[in-house]
N, CA, C and O of each residue as an XYZ file, in Angstrom:
836
protein
N     230.884    -61.237     13.352
C     231.286    -61.047     11.970
C     231.492    -62.362     11.261
O     231.274    -62.480     10.055
N     231.944    -63.410     12.076
C     232.275    -64.675     11.421
C     231.079    -65.333     10.796
O     231.218    -66.089      9.835
N     229.878    -65.056     11.334
C     228.690    -65.710     10.793
C     228.051    -64.935      9.666
O     226.965    -65.295      9.213
N     228.703    -63.868      9.196
C     228.068    -62.994      8.218
C     227.749    -63.706      6.929
O     226.765    -63.367      6.271
N     228.552    -64.686      6.545
C     228.309    -65.347      5.262
C     227.124    -66.283      5.308
O     226.719    -66.822      4.278
N     226.555    -66.489      6.499
C     225.319    -67.272      6.544
C     224.252    -66.589      5.712
O     223.488    -67.242      5.001
N     224.205    -65.246      5.811
C     223.245    -64.501      5.008
C     223.623    -64.518      3.542
O     222.757    -64.418      2.673
N     224.934    -64.647      3.256
C     225.366    -64.706      1.858
C     225.109    -66.077      1.271
O     224.751    -66.195      0.099
N     225.289    -67.123      2.078
C     225.067    -68.481      1.583
C     223.611    -68.710      1.258
O     223.284    -69.365      0.268
N     222.735    -68.174      2.088
C     221.307    -68.265      1.834
C     220.736    -66.873      2.015
O     220.673    -66.376      3.139
N     220.314    -66.225      0.922
C     219.897    -64.827      0.977
C     218.691    -64.649      1.874
O     217.745    -65.436      1.834
N     218.737    -63.600      2.687
C     217.620    -63.326      3.592
C     216.444    -62.784      2.804
O     216.612    -61.967      1.898
N     215.269    -63.238      3.151
C     214.065    -62.728      2.502
C     213.191    -62.070      3.548
O     213.666    -61.233      4.315
N     211.927    -62.435      3.588
C     211.001    -61.818      4.523
C     211.412    -62.084      5.942
O     211.907    -63.170      6.247
N     211.219    -61.111      6.835
C     211.555    -61.280      8.237
C     210.347    -61.691      9.052
O     210.402    -61.726     10.281
N     209.266    -61.999      8.378
C     208.077    -62.437      9.099
C     208.361    -63.767      9.783
O     208.913    -64.681      9.170
N     207.993    -63.871     11.028
C     208.260    -65.096     11.785
C     207.457    -66.245     11.221
O     206.309    -66.083     10.808
N     208.077    -67.399     11.211
C     207.404    -68.601     10.715
C     206.690    -69.255     11.880
O     207.330    -69.714     12.827
N     205.382    -69.301     11.817
C     204.594    -69.861     12.907
C     204.469    -71.351     12.714
O     203.832    -71.815     11.768
N     205.076    -72.099     13.611
C     205.035    -73.543     13.524
C     203.852    -74.059     14.334
O     203.698    -73.668     15.491
N     203.009    -74.924     13.767
C     201.906    -75.480     14.545
C     202.435    -76.364     15.650
O     203.295    -77.211     15.408
N     201.941    -76.184     16.852
C     202.362    -76.982     17.989
C     201.364    -78.103     18.236
O     200.159    -77.867     18.320
N     201.886    -79.346     18.352
C     200.964    -80.464     18.573
C     200.321    -80.389     19.941
O     200.936    -79.937     20.907
N     199.099    -80.828     20.014
C     198.405    -80.880     21.286
C     198.717    -82.204     21.969
O     198.738    -83.243     21.309
N     198.959    -82.191     23.275
C     199.212    -83.446     23.962
C     198.009    -84.358     23.859
O     196.884    -83.920     24.101
N     198.219    -85.623     23.502
C     197.081    -86.506     23.257
C     196.208    -86.755     24.474
O     195.018    -87.039     24.340
N     196.793    -86.651     25.665
C     196.008    -86.916     26.855
C     195.903    -85.684     27.736
O     195.959    -85.787     28.961
N     195.752    -84.511     27.114
C     195.663    -83.279     27.884
C     194.258    -83.044     28.404
O     193.283    -83.418     27.751
N     194.146    -82.442     29.548
C     192.841    -82.017     30.056
C     192.997    -80.567     30.500
O     194.090    -80.153     30.886
N     191.955    -79.821     30.451
C     192.012    -78.386     30.719
C     191.443    -78.087     32.093
O     190.340    -78.521     32.426
N     192.205    -77.337     32.895
C     191.742    -76.826     34.167
C     191.863    -75.314     34.106
O     192.968    -74.771     34.112
N     190.716    -74.633     34.046
C     190.746    -73.190     33.877
C     191.341    -72.855     32.527
O     190.880    -73.353     31.500
N     192.386    -71.995     32.521
C     193.003    -71.581     31.265
C     194.236    -72.414     30.932
O     194.831    -72.237     29.868
N     194.627    -73.321     31.828
C     195.880    -74.058     31.606
C     195.601    -75.497     31.229
O     194.739    -76.150     31.817
N     196.342    -75.991     30.236
C     196.231    -77.389     29.841
C     197.202    -78.209     30.676
O     198.360    -77.829     30.848
N     196.733    -79.319     31.185
C     197.557    -80.190     32.011
C     197.867    -81.460     31.236
O     196.958    -82.128     30.744
N     199.146    -81.794     31.124
C     199.529    -82.989     30.399
C     199.415    -84.201     31.306
O     199.875    -84.181     32.448
N     198.801    -85.253     30.791
C     198.660    -86.478     31.562
C     199.511    -87.611     30.998
O     199.467    -88.733     31.503
N     200.285    -87.321     29.952
C     201.150    -88.344     29.377
C     200.704    -88.766     27.991
O     199.672    -88.312     27.497
N     201.483    -89.634     27.367
C     201.202    -90.096     26.021
C     201.904    -91.425     25.833
O     202.861    -91.744     26.540
N     201.431    -92.181     24.893
C     202.015    -93.496     24.615
C     203.023    -93.395     23.474
O     203.031    -92.421     22.721
N     203.864    -94.405     23.358
C     204.820    -94.452     22.266
C     204.096    -94.597     20.940
O     204.557    -94.080     19.922
N     202.968    -95.294     20.940
C     202.188    -95.444     19.714
C     201.708    -94.086     19.212
O     201.726    -93.820     18.010
N     201.276    -93.225     20.140
C     200.827    -91.887     19.745
C     202.008    -91.059     19.231
O     201.865    -90.295     18.277
N     203.170    -91.214     19.863
C     204.349    -90.482     19.412
C     204.754    -90.929     18.012
O     205.123    -90.100     17.180
N     204.690    -92.232     17.746
C     205.039    -92.744     16.418
C     204.058    -92.229     15.372
O     204.456    -91.867     14.264
N     202.782    -92.196     15.724
C     201.777    -91.676     14.796
C     202.051    -90.206     14.473
O     201.890    -89.766     13.335
N     202.467    -89.458     15.495
C     202.792    -88.047     15.277
C     204.008    -87.925     14.358
O     204.046    -87.052     13.491
N     205.014    -88.806     14.549
C     206.196    -88.788     13.684
C     205.819    -89.124     12.245
O     206.326    -88.502     11.311
N     204.948    -90.087     12.062
C     204.512    -90.448     10.704
C     203.839    -89.271     10.015
O     204.065    -89.018      8.832
N     202.998    -88.543     10.778
C     202.319    -87.380     10.207
C     203.324    -86.284      9.843
O     203.200    -85.640      8.801
N     204.325    -86.076     10.718
C     205.348    -85.077     10.433
C     206.176    -85.442      9.220
O     206.543    -84.575      8.427
N     206.469    -86.716      9.074
C     207.231    -87.164      7.914
C     206.447    -86.948      6.624
O     207.018    -86.576      5.599
N     205.159    -87.178      6.677
C     204.317    -86.963      5.499
C     204.292    -85.489      5.114
O     204.349    -85.154      3.931
N     204.207    -84.608      6.110
C     204.230    -83.169      5.819
C     205.572    -82.754      5.228
O     205.627    -81.948      4.298
N     206.660    -83.312      5.775
C     207.988    -82.987      5.263
C     208.159    -83.449      3.820
O     208.749    -82.742      3.003
N     207.643    -84.633      3.511
C     207.763    -85.175      2.155
C     206.987    -84.340      1.145
O     207.335    -84.301     -0.035
N     205.938    -83.676      1.612
C     205.093    -82.899      0.704
C     205.666    -81.515      0.398
O     205.180    -80.833     -0.504
N     206.698    -81.091      1.140
C     207.253    -79.757      0.937
C     208.085    -79.702     -0.340
O     208.801    -80.647     -0.672
N     207.980    -78.594     -1.040
C     208.790    -78.375     -2.239
C     210.152    -77.814     -1.841
O     210.254    -77.148     -0.810
N     211.203    -78.062     -2.628
C     212.527    -77.517     -2.307
C     212.510    -75.999     -2.108
O     213.189    -75.487     -1.218
N     211.748    -75.285     -2.920
C     211.692    -73.826     -2.785
C     211.114    -73.428     -1.434
O     211.527    -72.426     -0.850
N     210.168    -74.202     -0.941
C     209.568    -73.911      0.358
C     210.583    -74.127      1.484
O     210.639    -73.349      2.436
N     211.382    -75.191      1.367
C     212.410    -75.473      2.364
C     213.457    -74.356      2.385
O     213.861    -73.896      3.453
N     213.889    -73.925      1.201
C     214.867    -72.851      1.111
C     214.316    -71.551      1.678
O     215.029    -70.820      2.366
N     213.053    -71.259      1.394
C     212.436    -70.041      1.922
C     212.359    -70.081      3.446
O     212.501    -69.051      4.105
N     212.135    -71.264      4.001
C     212.106    -71.421      5.456
C     213.465    -71.058      6.059
O     213.534    -70.379      7.083
N     214.554    -71.519      5.410
C     215.890    -71.161      5.881
C     216.136    -69.656      5.758
O     216.725    -69.047      6.651
N     215.693    -69.071      4.674
C     215.872    -67.635      4.465
C     215.166    -66.835      5.557
O     215.725    -65.890      6.113
N     213.941    -67.227      5.849
C     213.197    -66.519      6.899
C     213.864    -66.711      8.258
O     213.963    -65.773      9.049
N     214.324    -67.945      8.522
C     214.981    -68.192      9.795
C     216.263    -67.388      9.946
O     216.540    -66.864     11.025
N     217.052    -67.284      8.872
C     218.281    -66.500      8.932
C     217.967    -65.014      9.120
O     218.684    -64.306      9.827
N     216.891    -64.550      8.483
C     216.485    -63.151      8.658
C     216.059    -62.901     10.103
O     216.373    -61.851     10.665
N     215.344    -63.858     10.714
C     214.953    -63.701     12.121
C     216.190    -63.652     13.015
O     216.246    -62.870     13.964
N     217.180    -64.492     12.707
C     218.412    -64.501     13.494
C     219.089    -63.134     13.455
O     219.497    -62.607     14.490
N     219.207    -62.560     12.250
C     219.921    -61.293     12.105
C     219.139    -60.107     12.659
O     219.734    -59.095     13.029
N     217.827    -60.220     12.721
C     217.007    -59.101     13.214
C     216.581    -59.302     14.665
O     215.699    -58.600     15.162
N     217.212    -60.265     15.344
C     216.929    -60.514     16.765
C     215.460    -60.833     17.033
O     214.907    -60.448     18.063
N     214.837    -61.542     16.093
C     213.440    -61.959     16.299
C     213.328    -63.481     16.245
O     212.259    -64.022     15.962
N     214.440    -64.168     16.520
C     214.437    -65.629     16.460
C     213.442    -66.213     17.455
O     213.295    -65.722     18.574
N     212.766    -67.267     17.025
C     211.781    -67.913     17.902
C     212.382    -69.121     18.613
O     211.760    -69.675     19.520
N     213.592    -69.538     18.212
C     214.279    -70.656     18.844
C     213.332    -71.843     19.045
O     213.032    -72.200     20.184
N     212.865    -72.450     17.972
C     211.853    -73.501     18.110
C     212.380    -74.723     18.855
O     213.216    -75.463     18.338
N     211.889    -74.924     20.063
C     212.263    -76.086     20.866
C     211.144    -77.116     20.807
O     209.962    -76.771     20.811
N     211.525    -78.354     20.754
C     210.536    -79.423     20.681
C     209.962    -79.717     22.071
O     210.662    -79.654     23.082
N     208.683    -80.035     22.085
C     208.055    -80.466     23.325
C     208.496    -81.886     23.646
O     209.099    -82.557     22.809
N     208.197    -82.342     24.853
C     208.531    -83.715     25.229
C     207.856    -84.710     24.287
O     208.434    -85.744     23.953
N     206.645    -84.401     23.865
C     205.920    -85.280     22.949
C     206.618    -85.348     21.596
O     206.781    -86.430     21.032
N     207.029    -84.194     21.075
C     207.715    -84.156     19.779
C     209.079    -84.836     19.860
O     209.478    -85.535     18.928
N     209.791    -84.638     20.957
C     211.096    -85.287     21.103
C     210.933    -86.805     21.132
O     211.737    -87.531     20.547
N     209.900    -87.278     21.810
C     209.680    -88.710     21.852
C     209.302    -89.234     20.468
O     209.674    -90.346     20.094
N     208.566    -88.431     19.720
C     208.190    -88.843     18.366
C     209.423    -89.019     17.492
O     209.454    -89.891     16.624
N     210.445    -88.186     17.721
C     211.656    -88.260     16.909
C     212.519    -89.473     17.243
O     213.468    -89.772     16.518
N     212.202    -90.176     18.331
C     212.966    -91.383     18.653
C     212.818    -92.412     17.536
O     213.768    -93.118     17.198
N     211.634    -92.488     16.978
C     211.341    -93.547     16.005
C     211.900    -93.262     14.624
O     212.182    -94.200     13.878
N     212.072    -91.990     14.257
C     212.562    -91.654     12.916
C     212.958    -90.194     12.860
O     212.552    -89.388     13.697
N     213.759    -89.867     11.855
C     214.081    -88.464     11.572
C     213.713    -88.159     10.130
O     213.809    -89.020      9.255
N     213.289    -86.920      9.895
C     212.879    -86.530      8.546
C     213.221    -85.059      8.300
O     212.330    -84.247      8.048
N     214.535    -84.710      8.376
C     214.925    -83.329      8.070
C     214.635    -82.995      6.618
O     214.612    -83.876      5.758
N     214.414    -81.723      6.356
C     214.111    -81.290      4.991
C     215.337    -80.806      4.241
O     215.299    -80.670      3.018
N     216.421    -80.545      4.954
C     217.606    -79.970      4.325
C     218.852    -80.562      4.955
O     218.865    -80.861      6.149
N     219.902    -80.735      4.156
C     221.225    -81.124      4.643
C     222.155    -79.936      4.444
O     222.197    -79.344      3.365
N     222.901    -79.591      5.490
C     223.795    -78.438      5.417
C     225.207    -78.870      5.780
O     225.450    -79.410      6.859
N     226.138    -78.622      4.856
C     227.554    -78.822      5.123
C     228.125    -77.482      5.561
O     228.217    -76.549      4.763
N     228.507    -77.389      6.829
C     229.007    -76.142      7.364
C     230.342    -76.329      8.065
O     230.864    -77.441      8.149
N     230.885    -75.231      8.565
C     232.166    -75.236      9.251
C     231.968    -75.552     10.729
O     230.908    -75.291     11.297
N     233.005    -76.119     11.343
C     232.957    -76.434     12.771
C     233.094    -75.196     13.647
O     232.937    -75.283     14.865
N     233.381    -74.059     13.055
C     233.578    -72.818     13.810
C     232.442    -72.610     14.806
O     231.266    -72.678     14.450
N     232.811    -72.357     16.056
C     231.807    -72.233     17.126
C     230.897    -71.032     16.945
O     229.861    -70.939     17.602
N     231.267    -70.114     16.066
C     230.466    -68.905     15.855
C     229.431    -69.057     14.750
O     228.698    -68.116     14.445
N     229.374    -70.250     14.147
C     228.418    -70.476     13.060
C     227.606    -71.752     13.336
O     227.641    -72.685     12.534
N     226.883    -71.799     14.449
C     226.064    -72.980     14.752
C     224.841    -73.024     13.842
O     224.006    -72.119     13.863
N     224.747    -74.063     13.060
C     223.794    -74.107     11.948
C     222.350    -73.895     12.388
O     221.656    -73.040     11.838
N     221.895    -74.659     13.367
C     220.488    -74.546     13.775
C     220.163    -73.150     14.299
O     219.063    -72.642     14.081
N     221.112    -72.535     14.985
C     220.848    -71.216     15.568
C     220.770    -70.143     14.490
O     219.851    -69.323     14.514
N     221.711    -70.123     13.541
C     221.720    -69.034     12.560
C     220.567    -69.151     11.569
O     220.229    -68.178     10.895
N     219.961    -70.334     11.476
C     218.777    -70.486     10.630
C     217.500    -70.611     11.455
O     216.424    -70.836     10.901
N     217.613    -70.467     12.774
C     216.457    -70.493     13.675
C     215.605    -71.745     13.449
O     214.392    -71.661     13.257
N     216.261    -72.900     13.476
C     215.578    -74.170     13.278
C     215.665    -74.994     14.562
O     216.442    -74.678     15.463
N     214.868    -76.039     14.634
C     214.801    -76.833     15.847
C     215.302    -78.250     15.677
O     215.841    -78.616     14.633
N     215.119    -79.034     16.710
C     215.559    -80.420     16.728
C     214.887    -81.204     15.603
O     213.663    -81.194     15.468
N     215.710    -81.889     14.791
C     215.165    -82.701     13.713
C     214.914    -81.968     12.418
O     214.497    -82.594     11.443
N     215.150    -80.661     12.361
C     214.854    -79.888     11.149
C     215.973    -79.958     10.109
O     215.708    -79.921      8.907
N     217.235    -80.059     10.571
C     218.389    -79.994      9.670
C     219.284    -81.211      9.895
O     219.575    -81.579     11.033
N     219.718    -81.831      8.791
C     220.766    -82.847      8.863
C     222.076    -82.096      8.705
O     222.411    -81.642      7.611
N     222.817    -81.965      9.802
C     223.975    -81.082      9.839
C     225.279    -81.861      9.757
O     225.485    -82.833     10.483
N     226.161    -81.417      8.856
C     227.511    -81.960      8.742
C     228.463    -80.792      8.946
O     228.476    -79.855      8.148
N     229.256    -80.840     10.002
C     230.165    -79.739     10.296
C     231.600    -80.247     10.366
O     231.903    -81.213     11.066
N     232.468    -79.579      9.628
C     233.881    -79.938      9.595
C     234.670    -78.669      9.319
O     234.193    -77.786      8.607
N     235.869    -78.569      9.873
C     236.679    -77.367      9.687
C     236.839    -77.043      8.205
O     237.297    -77.875      7.422
N     236.458    -75.831      7.833
C     236.579    -75.392      6.451
C     235.444    -75.836      5.552
O     235.487    -75.592      4.346
N     234.417    -76.491      6.113
C     233.271    -77.026      5.358
C     233.702    -77.655      4.029
O     233.172    -77.331      2.966
N     234.689    -78.572      4.123
C     235.271    -79.162      2.927
C     234.594    -80.475      2.571
O     234.012    -81.151      3.419
N     234.687    -80.814      1.297
C     234.194    -82.097      0.815
C     235.323    -83.129      0.857
O     236.395    -82.920      0.288
N     235.065    -84.234      1.534
C     235.966    -85.377      1.489
C     235.083    -86.623      1.513
O     233.861    -86.518      1.404
N     235.689    -87.791      1.654
C     234.901    -89.021      1.582
C     233.798    -89.051      2.644
O     232.677    -89.480      2.368
N     234.118    -88.597      3.854
C     233.145    -88.657      4.947
C     232.006    -87.670      4.745
O     230.841    -88.030      4.911
N     232.326    -86.432      4.388
C     231.268    -85.433      4.235
C     230.411    -85.712      3.008
O     229.199    -85.498      3.041
N     231.024    -86.187      1.924
C     230.253    -86.549      0.731
C     229.316    -87.715      1.052
O     228.150    -87.708      0.659
N     229.836    -88.716      1.770
C     229.001    -89.862      2.142
C     227.848    -89.432      3.032
O     226.741    -89.954      2.902
N     228.088    -88.492      3.931
C     227.023    -87.998      4.808
C     225.934    -87.298      4.006
O     224.745    -87.480      4.271
N     226.347    -86.489      3.015
C     225.368    -85.820      2.161
C     224.597    -86.831      1.317
O     223.392    -86.687      1.113
N     225.294    -87.848      0.831
C     224.618    -88.880      0.052
C     223.585    -89.620      0.913
O     222.499    -89.951      0.437
N     223.926    -89.874      2.162
C     222.982    -90.527      3.072
C     221.733    -89.659      3.248
O     220.607    -90.156      3.228
N     221.957    -88.356      3.422
C     220.828    -87.445      3.608
C     219.917    -87.420      2.387
O     218.694    -87.367      2.514
N     220.525    -87.458      1.200
C     219.742    -87.387     -0.043
C     219.037    -88.710     -0.326
O     217.841    -88.728     -0.617
N     219.766    -89.802     -0.244
C     219.228    -91.097     -0.682
C     218.364    -91.785      0.375
O     217.424    -92.501      0.030
N     218.666    -91.579      1.640
C     217.938    -92.283      2.686
C     216.952    -91.390      3.450
O     215.850    -91.822      3.787
N     217.355    -90.147      3.718
C     216.459    -89.240      4.436
C     215.597    -88.405      3.503
O     214.641    -87.767      3.943
N     215.929    -88.406      2.220
C     215.134    -87.717      1.191
C     215.036    -86.213      1.440
O     213.970    -85.623      1.268
N     216.156    -85.587      1.849
C     216.128    -84.140      2.038
C     215.840    -83.455      0.704
O     216.164    -83.986     -0.358
N     215.229    -82.273      0.769
C     214.845    -81.548     -0.444
C     215.914    -80.575     -0.930
O     215.933    -80.208     -2.105
N     216.816    -80.151     -0.019
C     217.845    -79.180     -0.378
C     219.175    -79.585      0.243
O     219.220    -80.187      1.316
N     220.251    -79.247     -0.448
C     221.606    -79.392      0.083
C     222.260    -78.018      0.038
O     222.292    -77.375     -1.011
N     222.785    -77.567      1.181
C     223.392    -76.243      1.277
C     224.825    -76.392      1.777
O     225.080    -77.114      2.741
N     225.758    -75.707      1.119
C     227.126    -75.589      1.613
C     227.263    -74.196      2.225
O     227.142    -73.189      1.528
N     227.511    -74.149      3.510
C     227.494    -72.888      4.250
C     228.915    -72.426      4.556
O     229.604    -73.017      5.387
N     229.345    -71.366      3.879
C     230.638    -70.764      4.168
C     230.465    -69.591      5.118
O     229.344    -69.177      5.412
N     231.580    -69.061      5.594
C     231.500    -67.892      6.484
C     232.808    -67.119      6.420
O     233.837    -67.645      5.996
N     232.751    -65.865      6.849
C     233.944    -65.029      6.864
C     234.837    -65.390      8.050
O     234.380    -65.979      9.029
N     236.100    -65.032      7.948
C     237.080    -65.222      9.016
C     237.199    -66.688      9.417
O     237.267    -67.013     10.602
N     237.223    -67.561      8.426
C     237.362    -68.998      8.676
C     238.828    -69.306      8.977
O     239.697    -69.101      8.130
N     239.094    -69.793     10.176
C     240.467    -70.074     10.570
C     241.114    -71.155      9.724
O     242.305    -71.078      9.423
N     240.338    -72.169      9.334
C     240.896    -73.256      8.531
C     241.317    -72.769      7.152
O     242.397    -73.113      6.673
N     240.470    -71.971      6.513
C     240.802    -71.447      5.182
C     241.977    -70.479      5.264
O     242.851    -70.472      4.396
N     241.987    -69.668      6.310
C     243.111    -68.736      6.483
C     244.418    -69.500      6.675
O     245.434    -69.156      6.072
N     244.394    -70.544      7.520
C     245.607    -71.324      7.769
C     246.070    -72.047      6.519
O     247.270    -72.204      6.296
N     245.117    -72.490      5.698
C     245.472    -73.226      4.483
C     246.235    -72.374      3.485
O     246.881    -72.905      2.581
N     246.166    -71.048      3.640
C     246.870    -70.160      2.726
C     248.312    -69.904      3.146
O     249.045    -69.189      2.462
N     248.717    -70.489      4.275
C     250.106    -70.352      4.713
C     251.021    -71.191      3.811
O     250.550    -72.114      3.145
N     252.301    -70.883      3.784
C     253.237    -71.693      2.987
C     253.231    -73.150      3.453
O     252.984    -73.444      4.622
N     253.506    -74.044      2.519
C     253.514    -75.475      2.827
C     254.507    -75.781      3.940
O     254.260    -76.668      4.758
N     255.631    -75.059      3.986
C     256.630    -75.294      5.021
C     256.051    -75.082      6.416
O     256.403    -75.799      7.352
N     255.165    -74.099      6.555
C     254.532    -73.864      7.841
C     253.497    -74.933      8.153
O     253.363    -75.359      9.301
N     252.770    -75.365      7.141
C     251.760    -76.408      7.356
C     252.411    -77.706      7.803
O     251.816    -78.471      8.564
N     253.624    -77.960      7.338
C     254.317    -79.191      7.708
C     254.677    -79.231      9.183
O     255.019    -80.292      9.706
N     254.607    -78.091      9.861
C     254.922    -78.070     11.298
C     253.721    -78.446     12.151
O     253.851    -78.658     13.357
N     252.558    -78.530     11.530
C     251.345    -78.894     12.266
C     251.312    -80.409     12.495
O     252.050    -81.147     11.842
N     250.457    -80.880     13.421
C     250.274    -82.331     13.564
C     249.898    -82.948     12.225
O     249.237    -82.296     11.417
N     250.302    -84.188     11.969
C     250.132    -84.787     10.629
C     248.710    -84.720     10.086
O     248.509    -84.370      8.923
N     247.721    -85.051     10.914
C     246.337    -85.050     10.428
C     245.878    -83.645     10.066
O     245.214    -83.444      9.049
N     246.237    -82.662     10.911
C     245.848    -81.280     10.634
C     246.557    -80.773      9.389
O     245.945    -80.099      8.560
N     247.830    -81.086      9.248
C     248.565    -80.655      8.056
C     247.937    -81.230      6.797
O     247.820    -80.542      5.783
N     247.531    -82.496      6.863
C     246.904    -83.127      5.698
C     245.598    -82.426      5.342
O     245.325    -82.181      4.167
N     244.782    -82.099      6.361
C     243.507    -81.424      6.115
C     243.722    -80.040      5.527
O     243.020    -79.648      4.595
N     244.686    -79.292      6.060
C     244.942    -77.943      5.566
C     245.490    -77.975      4.138
O     245.151    -77.115      3.325
N     246.316    -78.941      3.837
C     246.837    -79.061      2.470
C     245.722    -79.413      1.488
O     245.738    -78.975      0.338
N     244.755    -80.207      1.949
C     243.620    -80.539      1.084
C     242.801    -79.293      0.778
O     242.344    -79.107     -0.350
N     242.612    -78.436      1.785
C     241.907    -77.172      1.556
C     242.719    -76.301      0.605
O     242.173    -75.696     -0.318
N     244.032    -76.244      0.840
C     244.918    -75.407      0.014
C     244.856    -75.823     -1.448
O     244.881    -74.976     -2.342
N     244.773    -77.132     -1.693
C     244.753    -77.621     -3.073
C     243.507    -77.179     -3.825
O     243.502    -77.149     -5.055
N     242.443    -76.833     -3.087
C     241.209    -76.399     -3.724
C     241.098    -74.893     -3.886
O     240.109    -74.403     -4.431
N     242.094    -74.153     -3.422
C     242.076    -72.699     -3.526
C     242.702    -72.252     -4.838
O     243.736    -72.774     -5.256
N     242.070    -71.287     -5.476
C     242.603    -70.719     -6.718
C     243.511    -69.547     -6.334
O     243.058    -68.420     -6.138
N     244.797    -69.850     -6.235
C     245.740    -68.851     -5.728
C     245.821    -67.617     -6.622
O     245.967    -66.503     -6.119
N     245.728    -67.796     -7.935
C     245.835    -66.648     -8.842
C     244.657    -65.697     -8.653
O     244.822    -64.479     -8.712
N     243.462    -66.257     -8.425
C     242.295    -65.395     -8.196
C     242.357    -64.766     -6.808
O     241.975    -63.610     -6.630
N     242.840    -65.529     -5.821
C     242.956    -64.970     -4.482
C     243.915    -63.785     -4.452
O     243.742    -62.855     -3.665
N     244.922    -63.826     -5.310
C     245.887    -62.724     -5.351
C     245.240    -61.420     -5.802
O     245.787    -60.345     -5.553
N     244.090    -61.496     -6.457
C     243.395    -60.305     -6.934
C     242.355    -59.791     -5.943
O     241.737    -58.752     -6.175
N     242.159    -60.513     -4.842
C     241.179    -60.111     -3.826
C     241.824    -59.132     -2.849
O     242.856    -59.435     -2.251
N     241.222    -57.976     -2.690
C     241.770    -56.932     -1.815
C     240.995    -56.813     -0.510
O     241.445    -56.136      0.415
N     239.856    -57.450     -0.422
C     239.077    -57.444      0.823
C     239.590    -58.580      1.708
O     239.349    -59.752      1.420
N     240.298    -58.230      2.784
C     240.909    -59.251      3.631
C     239.871    -60.191      4.240
O     240.175    -61.350      4.519
N     238.657    -59.703      4.448
C     237.610    -60.552      5.020
C     237.139    -61.602      4.021
O     236.625    -62.653      4.403
N     237.319    -61.305      2.738
C     236.884    -62.246      1.709
C     237.921    -63.331      1.443
O     237.592    -64.368      0.867
N     239.159    -63.112      1.851
C     240.224    -64.052      1.568
C     240.018    -65.381      2.282
O     240.396    -66.429      1.759
N     239.425    -65.350      3.468
C     239.278    -66.583      4.244
C     237.813    -66.978      4.372
O     237.417    -67.602      5.356
N     237.014    -66.613      3.379
C     235.589    -66.938      3.407
C     235.385    -68.357      2.927
O     234.252    -68.834      2.873
């Protein structure tokens, strides 16, 4: 239930699986029906990374968002493909990263960003912090993703039953009993809550979203 707002943060669209082209090993040879890998050089891996970066740069923001929508739909319909990188692709990522989207999400263990959007290594620049709040560190991380990695989309991912948001609604006297750093973080979340509007919310699951 805690991950339900993933679908709310990014609306699910088509459930058709996204077929990702798989790179062929540069030094593969075929024996019968099976391809045998004989290895690859770092130069070939870098060339593959350059090509991937060019493809990523050519994507439109709407295309990136649609990819997340399809991935979230696959997650919810149990048709996730769990895209894992090959050894060749992982080596290519050593030289550079080129994610298409930056996502600010919660640290909650039930909302792992790559899994709920069915994305793989290097696809998402992920920033996770309790309550998915904006502060100097998270804002700077998003700025890095935009200005240096040239991501096409920025997503703030909320979810239901967020423990940090729920705790932030406790009286200040109770928050003061927490460790100093945690109390400071919860008070910062509390300061951003519209208490008068929250008082009108009758869906308990929506109160800590």
